[in-house]
DONU-58867 format. One record per residue: residue in one letter; residue number from 1; x negated, y negated, z negated of N, C-alpha, C in turn. Coordinates in pm, whole numbers, plus 50000, padded with zeros to 5 digits. Atoms other than C-alpha are relative to their C-alpha. Layout:
DONU-58867
<r><r>A</r><k>NUM</k><n_X>X</n_X><n_Y>Y</n_Y><n_Z>Z</n_Z><ca_X>X</ca_X><ca_Y>Y</ca_Y><ca_Z>Z</ca_Z><c_X>X</c_X><c_Y>Y</c_Y><c_Z>Z</c_Z></r>
...
//
This chain:
DONU-58867
<r><r>G</r><k>1</k><n_X>50023</n_X><n_Y>49919</n_Y><n_Z>49884</n_Z><ca_X>06226</ca_X><ca_Y>58839</ca_Y><ca_Z>72567</ca_Z><c_X>50129</c_X><c_Y>50047</c_Y><c_Z>50060</c_Z></r>
<r><r>L</r><k>2</k><n_X>49880</n_X><n_Y>49939</n_Y><n_Z>49944</n_Z><ca_X>06540</ca_X><ca_Y>59043</ca_Y><ca_Z>72617</ca_Z><c_X>50118</c_X><c_Y>49902</c_Y><c_Z>50005</c_Z></r>
<r><r>A</r><k>3</k><n_X>49892</n_X><n_Y>50097</n_Y><n_Z>50000</n_Z><ca_X>06781</ca_X><ca_Y>58763</ca_Y><ca_Z>72520</ca_Z><c_X>49986</c_X><c_Y>49900</c_Y><c_Z>50111</c_Z></r>
<r><r>R</r><k>4</k><n_X>50023</n_X><n_Y>50095</n_Y><n_Z>49891</n_Z><ca_X>06621</ca_X><ca_Y>58527</ca_Y><ca_Z>72770</ca_Z><c_X>50028</c_X><c_Y>50067</c_Y><c_Z>50137</c_Z></r>
<r><r>L</r><k>5</k><n_X>49977</n_X><n_Y>49930</n_Y><n_Z>49877</n_Z><ca_X>06638</ca_X><ca_Y>58793</ca_Y><ca_Z>73042</ca_Z><c_X>50151</c_X><c_Y>50019</c_Y><c_Z>50024</c_Z></r>
<r><r>L</r><k>6</k><n_X>49857</n_X><n_Y>49978</n_Y><n_Z>49985</n_Z><ca_X>07008</ca_X><ca_Y>58866</ca_Y><ca_Z>72976</ca_Z><c_X>50077</c_X><c_Y>49875</c_Y><c_Z>50020</c_Z></r>
<r><r>S</r><k>7</k><n_X>49925</n_X><n_Y>50125</n_Y><n_Z>49992</n_Z><ca_X>07103</ca_X><ca_Y>58500</ca_Y><ca_Z>72976</ca_Z><c_X>49979</c_X><c_Y>49922</c_Y><c_Z>50130</c_Z></r>
<r><r>L</r><k>8</k><n_X>50020</n_X><n_Y>50068</n_Y><n_Z>49873</n_Z><ca_X>07014</ca_X><ca_Y>58420</ca_Y><ca_Z>73334</ca_Z><c_X>50132</c_X><c_Y>49961</c_Y><c_Z>50066</c_Z></r>
<r><r>E</r><k>9</k><n_X>49879</n_X><n_Y>50050</n_Y><n_Z>49930</n_Z><ca_X>07263</ca_X><ca_Y>58217</ca_Y><ca_Z>73542</ca_Z><c_X>50045</c_X><c_Y>50103</c_Y><c_Z>50102</c_Z></r>
<r><r>P</r><k>10</k><n_X>49879</n_X><n_Y>50055</n_Y><n_Z>50056</n_Z><ca_X>07549</ca_X><ca_Y>58278</ca_Y><ca_Z>73623</ca_Z><c_X>50069</c_X><c_Y>50097</c_Y><c_Z>49903</c_Z></r>
<r><r>Y</r><k>11</k><n_X>49932</n_X><n_Y>49892</n_Y><n_Z>50069</n_Z><ca_X>07620</ca_X><ca_Y>58591</ca_Y><ca_Z>73413</ca_Z><c_X>50007</c_X><c_Y>49983</c_Y><c_Z>49851</c_Z></r>
<r><r>H</r><k>12</k><n_X>50006</n_X><n_Y>50013</n_Y><n_Z>50146</n_Z><ca_X>07517</ca_X><ca_Y>58523</ca_Y><ca_Z>73051</ca_Z><c_X>50047</c_X><c_Y>50128</c_Y><c_Z>49933</c_Z></r>
<r><r>V</r><k>13</k><n_X>49966</n_X><n_Y>49869</n_Y><n_Z>50052</n_Z><ca_X>07524</ca_X><ca_Y>58887</ca_Y><ca_Z>72951</ca_Z><c_X>49960</c_X><c_Y>50016</c_Y><c_Z>49853</c_Z></r>
<r><r>E</r><k>14</k><n_X>50039</n_X><n_Y>49988</n_Y><n_Z>50140</n_Z><ca_X>07381</ca_X><ca_Y>58814</ca_Y><ca_Z>72605</ca_Z><c_X>50121</c_X><c_Y>50010</c_Y><c_Z>49907</c_Z></r>
<r><r>V</r><k>15</k><n_X>49878</n_X><n_Y>49990</n_Y><n_Z>50078</n_Z><ca_X>07742</ca_X><ca_Y>58801</ca_Y><ca_Z>72483</ca_Z><c_X>50033</c_X><c_Y>50145</c_Y><c_Z>49968</c_Z></r>
<r><r>L</r><k>16</k><n_X>49958</n_X><n_Y>49860</n_Y><n_Z>50012</n_Z><ca_X>07795</ca_X><ca_Y>59174</ca_Y><ca_Z>72533</ca_Z><c_X>49937</c_X><c_Y>50072</c_Y><c_Z>49884</c_Z></r>
<r><r>P</r><k>17</k><n_X>50060</n_X><n_Y>49926</n_Y><n_Z>50115</n_Z><ca_X>07540</ca_X><ca_Y>59321</ca_Y><ca_Z>72285</ca_Z><c_X>50043</c_X><c_Y>49944</c_Y><c_Z>49865</c_Z></r>
<r><r>I</r><k>18</k><n_X>49960</n_X><n_Y>50061</n_Y><n_Z>50128</n_Z><ca_X>07636</ca_X><ca_Y>59074</ca_Y><ca_Z>72014</ca_Z><c_X>50144</c_X><c_Y>50039</c_Y><c_Z>49966</c_Z></r>
<r><r>A</r><k>19</k><n_X>49857</n_X><n_Y>49969</n_Y><n_Z>50026</n_Z><ca_X>08012</ca_X><ca_Y>59129</ca_Y><ca_Z>72052</ca_Z><c_X>50017</c_X><c_Y>50149</c_Y><c_Z>49967</c_Z></r>
<r><r>V</r><k>20</k><n_X>49980</n_X><n_Y>49857</n_Y><n_Z>50021</n_Z><ca_X>07989</ca_X><ca_Y>59509</ca_Y><ca_Z>72075</ca_Z><c_X>49942</c_X><c_Y>50043</c_Y><c_Z>49865</c_Z></r>
<r><r>S</r><k>21</k><n_X>50062</n_X><n_Y>49956</n_Y><n_Z>50125</n_Z><ca_X>07749</ca_X><ca_Y>59553</ca_Y><ca_Z>71783</ca_Z><c_X>50077</c_X><c_Y>49946</c_Y><c_Z>49879</c_Z></r>
<r><r>C</r><k>22</k><n_X>49927</n_X><n_Y>50057</n_Y><n_Z>50115</n_Z><ca_X>07942</ca_X><ca_Y>59317</ca_Y><ca_Z>71553</ca_Z><c_X>50139</c_X><c_Y>50057</c_Y><c_Z>49986</c_Z></r>
<r><r>L</r><k>23</k><n_X>49869</n_X><n_Y>49938</n_Y><n_Z>50009</n_Z><ca_X>08279</ca_X><ca_Y>59467</ca_Y><ca_Z>71638</ca_Z><c_X>49991</c_X><c_Y>50143</c_Y><c_Z>49947</c_Z></r>
<r><r>L</r><k>24</k><n_X>50023</n_X><n_Y>49864</n_Y><n_Z>50057</n_Z><ca_X>08143</ca_X><ca_Y>59816</ca_Y><ca_Z>71568</ca_Z><c_X>49972</c_X><c_Y>49992</c_Y><c_Z>49851</c_Z></r>
<r><r>L</r><k>25</k><n_X>50027</n_X><n_Y>50018</n_Y><n_Z>50143</n_Z><ca_X>08010</ca_X><ca_Y>59692</ca_Y><ca_Z>71234</ca_Z><c_X>50125</c_X><c_Y>49961</c_Y><c_Z>49922</c_Z></r>
<r><r>A</r><k>26</k><n_X>49875</n_X><n_Y>50035</n_Y><n_Z>50064</n_Z><ca_X>08351</ca_X><ca_Y>59541</ca_Y><ca_Z>71157</ca_Z><c_X>50088</c_X><c_Y>50121</c_Y><c_Z>49978</c_Z></r>
<r><r>V</r><k>27</k><n_X>49922</n_X><n_Y>49878</n_Y><n_Z>50015</n_Z><ca_X>08515</ca_X><ca_Y>59879</ca_Y><ca_Z>71212</ca_Z><c_X>49938</c_X><c_Y>50092</c_Y><c_Z>49898</c_Z></r>
<r><r>A</r><k>28</k><n_X>50068</n_X><n_Y>49906</n_Y><n_Z>50088</n_Z><ca_X>08252</ca_X><ca_Y>60080</ca_Y><ca_Z>71028</ca_Z><c_X>49986</c_X><c_Y>49948</c_Y><c_Z>49858</c_Z></r>
<r><r>F</r><k>29</k><n_X>50023</n_X><n_Y>50057</n_Y><n_Z>50133</n_Z><ca_X>08189</ca_X><ca_Y>59843</ca_Y><ca_Z>70737</ca_Z><c_X>50106</c_X><c_Y>49891</c_Y><c_Z>49975</c_Z></r>
<r><r>Q</r><k>30</k><n_X>49905</n_X><n_Y>50107</n_Y><n_Z>50029</n_Z><ca_X>08354</ca_X><ca_Y>59527</ca_Y><ca_Z>70607</ca_Z><c_X>49982</c_X><c_Y>49889</c_Y><c_Z>50104</c_Z></r>
<r><r>R</r><k>31</k><n_X>50002</n_X><n_Y>50108</n_Y><n_Z>49903</n_Z><ca_X>08443</ca_X><ca_Y>59228</ca_Y><ca_Z>70823</ca_Z><c_X>49905</c_X><c_Y>49888</c_Y><c_Z>49959</c_Z></r>
<r><r>T</r><k>32</k><n_X>50093</n_X><n_Y>50105</n_Y><n_Z>50041</n_Z><ca_X>08237</ca_X><ca_Y>58989</ca_Y><ca_Z>70609</ca_Z><c_X>49854</c_X><c_Y>50036</c_Y><c_Z>50038</c_Z></r>
<r><r>F</r><k>33</k><n_X>50134</n_X><n_Y>49956</n_Y><n_Z>49960</n_Z><ca_X>07923</ca_X><ca_Y>59193</ca_Y><ca_Z>70670</ca_Z><c_X>49979</c_X><c_Y>49981</c_Y><c_Z>50150</c_Z></r>
<r><r>A</r><k>34</k><n_X>50010</n_X><n_Y>50018</n_Y><n_Z>49858</n_Z><ca_X>07993</ca_X><ca_Y>59185</ca_Y><ca_Z>71042</ca_Z><c_X>49989</c_X><c_Y>49851</c_Y><c_Z>50036</c_Z></r>
<r><r>L</r><k>35</k><n_X>50011</n_X><n_Y>50143</n_Y><n_Z>49975</n_Z><ca_X>08042</ca_X><ca_Y>58807</ca_Y><ca_Z>71030</ca_Z><c_X>49860</c_X><c_Y>49946</c_Y><c_Z>49968</c_Z></r>
<r><r>Y</r><k>36</k><n_X>50134</n_X><n_Y>50040</n_Y><n_Z>50036</n_Z><ca_X>07708</ca_X><ca_Y>58760</ca_Y><ca_Z>70853</ca_Z><c_X>49900</c_X><c_Y>50041</c_Y><c_Z>50109</c_Z></r>
<r><r>L</r><k>37</k><n_X>50090</n_X><n_Y>49956</n_Y><n_Z>49896</n_Z><ca_X>07532</ca_X><ca_Y>58965</ca_Y><ca_Z>71117</ca_Z><c_X>50027</c_X><c_Y>49930</c_Y><c_Z>50132</c_Z></r>
<r><r>A</r><k>38</k><n_X>49968</n_X><n_Y>50076</n_Y><n_Z>49882</n_Z><ca_X>07717</ca_X><ca_Y>58787</ca_Y><ca_Z>71397</ca_Z><c_X>49935</c_X><c_Y>49862</c_Y><c_Z>49995</c_Z></r>
<r><r>F</r><k>39</k><n_X>50066</n_X><n_Y>50129</n_Y><n_Z>50015</n_Z><ca_X>07586</ca_X><ca_Y>58459</ca_Y><ca_Z>71255</ca_Z><c_X>49850</c_X><c_Y>50014</c_Y><c_Z>50026</c_Z></r>
<r><r>A</r><k>40</k><n_X>50146</n_X><n_Y>49982</n_Y><n_Z>49982</n_Z><ca_X>07229</ca_X><ca_Y>58592</ca_Y><ca_Z>71240</ca_Z><c_X>49964</c_X><c_Y>50029</c_Y><c_Z>50144</c_Z></r>
<r><r>F</r><k>41</k><n_X>50028</n_X><n_Y>49969</n_Y><n_Z>49859</n_Z><ca_X>07240</ca_X><ca_Y>58743</ca_Y><ca_Z>71590</ca_Z><c_X>50019</c_X><c_Y>49878</c_Y><c_Z>50089</c_Z></r>
<r><r>S</r><k>42</k><n_X>49970</n_X><n_Y>50116</n_Y><n_Z>49918</n_Z><ca_X>07396</ca_X><ca_Y>58428</ca_Y><ca_Z>71736</ca_Z><c_X>49890</c_X><c_Y>49894</c_Y><c_Z>49984</c_Z></r>
<r><r>V</r><k>43</k><n_X>50107</n_X><n_Y>50097</n_Y><n_Z>50022</n_Z><ca_X>07128</ca_X><ca_Y>58206</ca_Y><ca_Z>71577</ca_Z><c_X>49876</c_X><c_Y>50045</c_Y><c_Z>50073</c_Z></r>
<r><r>L</r><k>44</k><n_X>50124</n_X><n_Y>49951</n_Y><n_Z>49935</n_Z><ca_X>06846</ca_X><ca_Y>58428</ca_Y><ca_Z>71706</ca_Z><c_X>50008</c_X><c_Y>49987</c_Y><c_Z>50152</c_Z></r>
<r><r>V</r><k>45</k><n_X>49988</n_X><n_Y>50008</n_Y><n_Z>49855</n_Z><ca_X>06981</ca_X><ca_Y>58441</ca_Y><ca_Z>72062</ca_Z><c_X>50007</c_X><c_Y>49855</c_Y><c_Z>50043</c_Z></r>
<r><r>A</r><k>46</k><n_X>49985</n_X><n_Y>50140</n_Y><n_Z>49962</n_Z><ca_X>07071</ca_X><ca_Y>58070</ca_Y><ca_Z>72068</ca_Z><c_X>49867</c_X><c_Y>49926</c_Y><c_Z>49995</c_Z></r>
<r><r>L</r><k>47</k><n_X>50127</n_X><n_Y>50071</n_Y><n_Z>50011</n_Z><ca_X>06719</ca_X><ca_Y>57968</ca_Y><ca_Z>71966</ca_Z><c_X>49913</c_X><c_Y>50011</c_Y><c_Z>50125</c_Z></r>
<r><r>V</r><k>48</k><n_X>50083</n_X><n_Y>49986</n_Y><n_Z>49880</n_Z><ca_X>06568</ca_X><ca_Y>58097</ca_Y><ca_Z>72290</ca_Z><c_X>50067</c_X><c_Y>49939</c_Y><c_Z>50123</c_Z></r>
<r><r>Q</r><k>49</k><n_X>49930</n_X><n_Y>50064</n_Y><n_Z>49889</n_Z><ca_X>06822</ca_X><ca_Y>57909</ca_Y><ca_Z>72508</ca_Z><c_X>49958</c_X><c_Y>49853</c_Y><c_Z>50014</c_Z></r>
<r><r>P</r><k>50</k><n_X>50031</n_X><n_Y>50143</n_Y><n_Z>49983</n_Z><ca_X>06765</ca_X><ca_Y>57563</ca_Y><ca_Z>72658</ca_Z><c_X>50090</c_X><c_Y>49907</c_Y><c_Z>49921</c_Z></r>
<r><r>D</r><k>51</k><n_X>49905</n_X><n_Y>50083</n_Y><n_Z>50076</n_Z><ca_X>07076</ca_X><ca_Y>57424</ca_Y><ca_Z>72487</ca_Z><c_X>50052</c_X><c_Y>50089</c_Y><c_Z>49885</c_Z></r>
<r><r>P</r><k>52</k><n_X>49967</n_X><n_Y>49900</n_Y><n_Z>50103</n_Z><ca_X>07090</ca_X><ca_Y>57619</ca_Y><ca_Z>72157</ca_Z><c_X>50133</c_X><c_Y>49980</c_Y><c_Z>49930</c_Z></r>
<r><r>M</r><k>53</k><n_X>49878</n_X><n_Y>50021</n_Y><n_Z>50078</n_Z><ca_X>07385</ca_X><ca_Y>57454</ca_Y><ca_Z>71987</ca_Z><c_X>50126</c_X><c_Y>50044</c_Y><c_Z>50074</c_Z></r>
<r><r>S</r><k>54</k><n_X>49883</n_X><n_Y>49959</n_Y><n_Z>49924</n_Z><ca_X>07635</ca_X><ca_Y>57512</ca_Y><ca_Z>72264</ca_Z><c_X>50007</c_X><c_Y>50151</c_Y><c_Z>50014</c_Z></r>
<r><r>H</r><k>55</k><n_X>50001</n_X><n_Y>49854</n_Y><n_Z>49993</n_Z><ca_X>07525</ca_X><ca_Y>57872</ca_Y><ca_Z>72304</ca_Z><c_X>50041</c_X><c_Y>50061</c_Y><c_Z>49866</c_Z></r>
<r><r>F</r><k>56</k><n_X>49964</n_X><n_Y>49948</n_Y><n_Z>50131</n_Z><ca_X>07554</ca_X><ca_Y>57927</ca_Y><ca_Z>71930</ca_Z><c_X>50150</c_X><c_Y>49990</c_Y><c_Z>49976</c_Z></r>
<r><r>V</r><k>57</k><n_X>49858</n_X><n_Y>50018</n_Y><n_Z>50024</n_Z><ca_X>07906</ca_X><ca_Y>57788</ca_Y><ca_Z>71918</ca_Z><c_X>50082</c_X><c_Y>50102</c_Y><c_Z>50084</c_Z></r>
<r><r>V</r><k>58</k><n_X>49929</n_X><n_Y>49902</n_Y><n_Z>49914</n_Z><ca_X>08020</ca_X><ca_Y>58011</ca_Y><ca_Z>72208</ca_Z><c_X>49984</c_X><c_Y>50140</c_Y><c_Z>49945</c_Z></r>
<r><r>L</r><k>59</k><n_X>50025</n_X><n_Y>49864</n_Y><n_Z>50049</n_Z><ca_X>07854</ca_X><ca_Y>58326</ca_Y><ca_Z>72072</ca_Z><c_X>50068</c_X><c_Y>50024</c_Y><c_Z>49864</c_Z></r>
<r><r>M</r><k>60</k><n_X>49942</n_X><n_Y>49981</n_Y><n_Z>50133</n_Z><ca_X>07968</ca_X><ca_Y>58278</ca_Y><ca_Z>71714</ca_Z><c_X>50152</c_X><c_Y>49990</c_Y><c_Z>50004</c_Z></r>
<r><r>G</r><k>61</k><n_X>49855</n_X><n_Y>50019</n_Y><n_Z>49992</n_Z><ca_X>08317</ca_X><ca_Y>58158</ca_Y><ca_Z>71807</ca_Z><c_X>50069</c_X><c_Y>50124</c_Y><c_Z>50056</c_Z></r>
<r><r>G</r><k>62</k><n_X>49939</n_X><n_Y>49881</n_Y><n_Z>49938</n_Z><ca_X>08400</ca_X><ca_Y>58451</ca_Y><ca_Z>72034</ca_Z><c_X>49990</c_X><c_Y>50124</c_Y><c_Z>49913</c_Z></r>
<r><r>T</r><k>63</k><n_X>50018</n_X><n_Y>49884</n_Y><n_Z>50086</n_Z><ca_X>08255</ca_X><ca_Y>58709</ca_Y><ca_Z>71802</ca_Z><c_X>50082</c_X><c_Y>49992</c_Y><c_Z>49873</c_Z></r>
<r><r>A</r><k>64</k><n_X>49921</n_X><n_Y>50018</n_Y><n_Z>50123</n_Z><ca_X>08424</ca_X><ca_Y>58564</ca_Y><ca_Z>71495</ca_Z><c_X>50148</c_X><c_Y>50022</c_Y><c_Z>50024</c_Z></r>
<r><r>V</r><k>65</k><n_X>49858</n_X><n_Y>49975</n_Y><n_Z>49969</n_Z><ca_X>08764</ca_X><ca_Y>58568</ca_Y><ca_Z>71665</ca_Z><c_X>50025</c_X><c_Y>50151</c_Y><c_Z>50012</c_Z></r>
<r><r>G</r><k>66</k><n_X>49981</n_X><n_Y>49856</n_Y><n_Z>49986</n_Z><ca_X>08718</ca_X><ca_Y>58932</ca_Y><ca_Z>71758</ca_Z><c_X>49994</c_X><c_Y>50072</c_Y><c_Z>49863</c_Z></r>
<r><r>I</r><k>67</k><n_X>50012</n_X><n_Y>49937</n_Y><n_Z>50130</n_Z><ca_X>08609</ca_X><ca_Y>59026</ca_Y><ca_Z>71405</ca_Z><c_X>50123</c_X><c_Y>49971</c_Y><c_Z>49914</c_Z></r>
<r><r>M</r><k>68</k><n_X>49884</n_X><n_Y>50034</n_Y><n_Z>50082</n_Z><ca_X>08896</ca_X><ca_Y>58839</ca_Y><ca_Z>71242</ca_Z><c_X>50130</c_X><c_Y>50066</c_Y><c_Z>50048</c_Z></r>
<r><r>V</r><k>69</k><n_X>49878</n_X><n_Y>49934</n_Y><n_Z>49948</n_Z><ca_X>09161</ca_X><ca_Y>58992</ca_Y><ca_Z>71470</ca_Z><c_X>49996</c_X><c_Y>50149</c_Y><c_Z>49973</c_Z></r>
<r><r>L</r><k>70</k><n_X>50019</n_X><n_Y>49855</n_Y><n_Z>50019</n_Z><ca_X>09018</ca_X><ca_Y>59341</ca_Y><ca_Z>71412</ca_Z><c_X>50016</c_X><c_Y>50035</c_Y><c_Z>49852</c_Z></r>
<r><r>D</r><k>71</k><n_X>49980</n_X><n_Y>49968</n_Y><n_Z>50142</n_Z><ca_X>09176</ca_X><ca_Y>59413</ca_Y><ca_Z>71073</ca_Z><c_X>50010</c_X><c_Y>50151</c_Y><c_Z>49978</c_Z></r>
<r><r>S</r><k>72</k><n_X>49993</n_X><n_Y>49854</n_Y><n_Z>50013</n_Z><ca_X>09271</ca_X><ca_Y>59779</ca_Y><ca_Z>71117</ca_Z><c_X>50026</c_X><c_Y>50058</c_Y><c_Z>50138</c_Z></r>
<r><r>V</r><k>73</k><n_X>49988</n_X><n_Y>49937</n_Y><n_Z>49869</n_Z><ca_X>09242</ca_X><ca_Y>60007</ca_Y><ca_Z>71417</ca_Z><c_X>50088</c_X><c_Y>50124</c_Y><c_Z>49984</c_Z></r>
<r><r>R</r><k>74</k><n_X>49907</n_X><n_Y>49885</n_Y><n_Z>50006</n_Z><ca_X>09544</ca_X><ca_Y>60236</ca_Y><ca_Z>71437</ca_Z><c_X>50024</c_X><c_Y>50060</c_Y><c_Z>50135</c_Z></r>
<r><r>S</r><k>75</k><n_X>49978</n_X><n_Y>49947</n_Y><n_Z>49867</n_Z><ca_X>09562</ca_X><ca_Y>60273</ca_Y><ca_Z>71813</ca_Z><c_X>49900</c_X><c_Y>49935</c_Y><c_Z>50097</c_Z></r>
<r><r>R</r><k>76</k><n_X>50089</n_X><n_Y>50056</n_Y><n_Z>49899</n_Z><ca_X>09367</ca_X><ca_Y>60207</ca_Y><ca_Z>72130</ca_Z><c_X>50051</c_X><c_Y>49862</c_Y><c_Z>50051</c_Z></r>
<r><r>T</r><k>77</k><n_X>49942</n_X><n_Y>50129</n_Y><n_Z>49959</n_Z><ca_X>09605</ca_X><ca_Y>59922</ca_Y><ca_Z>72208</ca_Z><c_X>49942</c_X><c_Y>49885</c_Y><c_Z>49918</c_Z></r>
<r><r>K</r><k>78</k><n_X>50058</n_X><n_Y>50104</n_Y><n_Z>50087</n_Z><ca_X>09460</ca_X><ca_Y>59727</ca_Y><ca_Z>71913</ca_Z><c_X>49862</c_X><c_Y>49962</c_Y><c_Z>50053</c_Z></r>
<r><r>L</r><k>79</k><n_X>50132</n_X><n_Y>50029</n_Y><n_Z>49944</n_Z><ca_X>09109</ca_X><ca_Y>59757</ca_Y><ca_Z>72065</ca_Z><c_X>50008</c_X><c_Y>49919</c_Y><c_Z>50128</c_Z></r>
<r><r>I</r><k>80</k><n_X>49982</n_X><n_Y>50076</n_Y><n_Z>49875</n_Z><ca_X>09233</ca_X><ca_Y>59632</ca_Y><ca_Z>72399</ca_Z><c_X>50041</c_X><c_Y>49858</c_Y><c_Z>49968</c_Z></r>
<r><r>T</r><k>81</k><n_X>49954</n_X><n_Y>50133</n_Y><n_Z>50042</n_Z><ca_X>09408</ca_X><ca_Y>59340</ca_Y><ca_Z>72230</ca_Z><c_X>49884</c_X><c_Y>49917</c_Y><c_Z>49946</c_Z></r>
<r><r>V</r><k>82</k><n_X>50118</n_X><n_Y>50070</n_Y><n_Z>50054</n_Z><ca_X>09091</ca_X><ca_Y>59248</ca_Y><ca_Z>72039</ca_Z><c_X>49906</c_X><c_Y>49958</c_Y><c_Z>50111</c_Z></r>
<r><r>G</r><k>83</k><n_X>50084</n_X><n_Y>50033</n_Y><n_Z>49884</n_Z><ca_X>08890</ca_X><ca_Y>59263</ca_Y><ca_Z>72361</ca_Z><c_X>50055</c_X><c_Y>49886</c_Y><c_Z>50082</c_Z></r>
<r><r>F</r><k>84</k><n_X>49935</n_X><n_Y>50110</n_Y><n_Z>49928</n_Z><ca_X>09143</ca_X><ca_Y>59038</ca_Y><ca_Z>72529</ca_Z><c_X>49981</c_X><c_Y>49867</c_Y><c_Z>49930</c_Z></r>
<r><r>Y</r><k>85</k><n_X>50019</n_X><n_Y>50124</n_Y><n_Z>50078</n_Z><ca_X>09121</ca_X><ca_Y>58780</ca_Y><ca_Z>72251</ca_Z><c_X>49854</c_X><c_Y>49953</c_Y><c_Z>50008</c_Z></r>
<r><r>C</r><k>86</k><n_X>50142</n_X><n_Y>50035</n_Y><n_Z>49989</n_Z><ca_X>08740</ca_X><ca_Y>58791</ca_Y><ca_Z>72260</ca_Z><c_X>49973</c_X><c_Y>49937</c_Y><c_Z>50136</c_Z></r>
<r><r>A</r><k>87</k><n_X>50026</n_X><n_Y>50050</n_Y><n_Z>49864</n_Z><ca_X>08739</ca_X><ca_Y>58741</ca_Y><ca_Z>72637</ca_Z><c_X>50059</c_X><c_Y>49859</c_Y><c_Z>50018</c_Z></r>
<r><r>L</r><k>88</k><n_X>49942</n_X><n_Y>50134</n_Y><n_Z>49992</n_Z><ca_X>08977</ca_X><ca_Y>58445</ca_Y><ca_Z>72610</ca_Z><c_X>49917</c_X><c_Y>49895</c_Y><c_Z>49930</c_Z></r>
<r><r>T</r><k>89</k><n_X>50081</n_X><n_Y>50096</n_Y><n_Z>50076</n_Z><ca_X>08761</ca_X><ca_Y>58282</ca_Y><ca_Z>72347</ca_Z><c_X>49866</c_X><c_Y>49972</c_Y><c_Z>50066</c_Z></r>
<r><r>Y</r><k>90</k><n_X>50127</n_X><n_Y>50019</n_Y><n_Z>49931</n_Z><ca_X>08435</ca_X><ca_Y>58339</ca_Y><ca_Z>72536</ca_Z><c_X>50022</c_X><c_Y>49917</c_Y><c_Z>50128</c_Z></r>
<r><r>A</r><k>91</k><n_X>49975</n_X><n_Y>50071</n_Y><n_Z>49875</n_Z><ca_X>08590</ca_X><ca_Y>58209</ca_Y><ca_Z>72863</ca_Z><c_X>50041</c_X><c_Y>49855</c_Y><c_Z>49979</c_Z></r>
<r><r>G</r><k>92</k><n_X>49949</n_X><n_Y>50132</n_Y><n_Z>50025</n_Z><ca_X>08747</ca_X><ca_Y>57903</ca_Y><ca_Z>72703</ca_Z><c_X>49896</c_X><c_Y>49913</c_Y><c_Z>49952</c_Z></r>
//
């Protein structure tokens, strides 16, 4: 329902809830837990898309890069840098 509504052309806003929730989990808990949930969320959202494999690769790839870069948050600059890396991965 909601994933299909958010993924309408040309915006593909389904990236936003997955990235934000998994990055928050990476800060609050461990990065491996956030990666497991990123995998689960990406699979669930990709299954309702017309081309599920390409959507899964984009969702999981961008979120995984953000989680891996987010090792410790000592300043706001780190969060901006992580957001920049996520955006580059999602756009590429």
